[in-house]
C-alpha positions in Angstrom: 74.4 -133.6 47.4 75.2 -133.2 51.1 73.1 -134.9 53.8 73.1 -133.7 57.3 72.3 -136.1 60.1 70.0 -134.8 62.8 71.0 -136.2 66.2 68.5 -136.5 68.9 69.1 -134.5 72.1 66.4 -136.3 74.1 64.9 -139.8 74.3 61.4 -140.8 75.5 60.8 -143.2 78.3 59.9 -145.9 75.9 63.1 -145.4 73.9 65.3 -145.5 77.0 63.5 -148.7 78.1 64.2 -150.3 74.7 67.8 -149.3 74.9 68.3 -151.0 78.3 65.8 -153.9 77.5 63.7 -153.2 80.6 60.1 -152.1 81.1 59.1 -148.4 81.0 58.1 -148.7 84.7 61.7 -149.7 85.6 62.9 -146.4 83.9 60.3 -144.6 86.0 61.6 -146.2 89.2 65.2 -145.3 88.2 64.1 -141.7 87.6 62.3 -141.5 91.0 65.4 -143.0 92.8 67.5 -140.2 91.2 69.6 -142.5 89.0 68.6 -140.8 85.7 68.5 -137.1 84.8 65.3 -136.0 83.0 63.5 -133.0 81.6 59.8 -132.3 82.1 58.2 -129.1 80.8 56.1 -127.3 83.3 52.5 -128.4 83.1 53.4 -131.4 81.0 53.2 -135.1 81.8 55.8 -136.0 79.2 59.2 -136.9 80.5 62.3 -136.7 78.3 65.8 -137.9 79.0 68.9 -136.2 77.6 71.0 -138.5 75.5 74.2 -137.4 77.2 72.8 -138.4 80.6 71.7 -141.8 79.3 75.2 -142.4 77.9 76.8 -141.4 81.2 74.4 -143.7 83.1 75.2 -146.6 80.8 79.0 -146.0 81.2 78.7 -145.8 84.9 76.6 -149.0 85.3 78.3 -151.2 82.7 80.5 -153.9 84.2 83.4 -155.4 82.4 84.2 -159.1 82.8 87.5 -159.9 84.5 90.1 -161.6 82.3 91.3 -164.9 83.7 95.1 -165.4 83.1 96.4 -168.9 83.3 100.0 -169.8 83.6 101.2 -172.1 80.7 103.8 -173.9 82.8 101.4 -175.2 85.5 99.5 -178.4 84.7 97.2 -180.3 87.0 97.5 -184.0 87.3 95.2 -186.5 88.8 96.5 -188.7 91.6 96.5 -192.5 91.1 95.2 -193.1 94.6 91.6 -194.3 94.6 89.2 -193.1 97.2 87.3 -196.4 97.2 88.5 -199.3 99.3 89.9 -202.2 97.3 87.6 -205.2 96.8 88.4 -208.4 98.7 87.9 -211.4 96.5 86.8 -214.5 98.3 86.7 -217.9 96.6 
């Protein structure tokens, strides 16, 4: 028995919002600013977003954390000098 997987070519506004964990109105704002490519059939109010365009947008806007490299030979030591003045004991 062979199963074929059907891949989606388009996502709805709600599906894109769930993918980026934002509200659907944010997706609408991104679309109006020209950040997302979309498809809208003539005479229709439904807006669809191509999966390839969403993947490209995600790759373009994803930031990678910088790796901090520490030298093993360098150690930091505290100085023995106190910043407080010494107490003067009077008897």
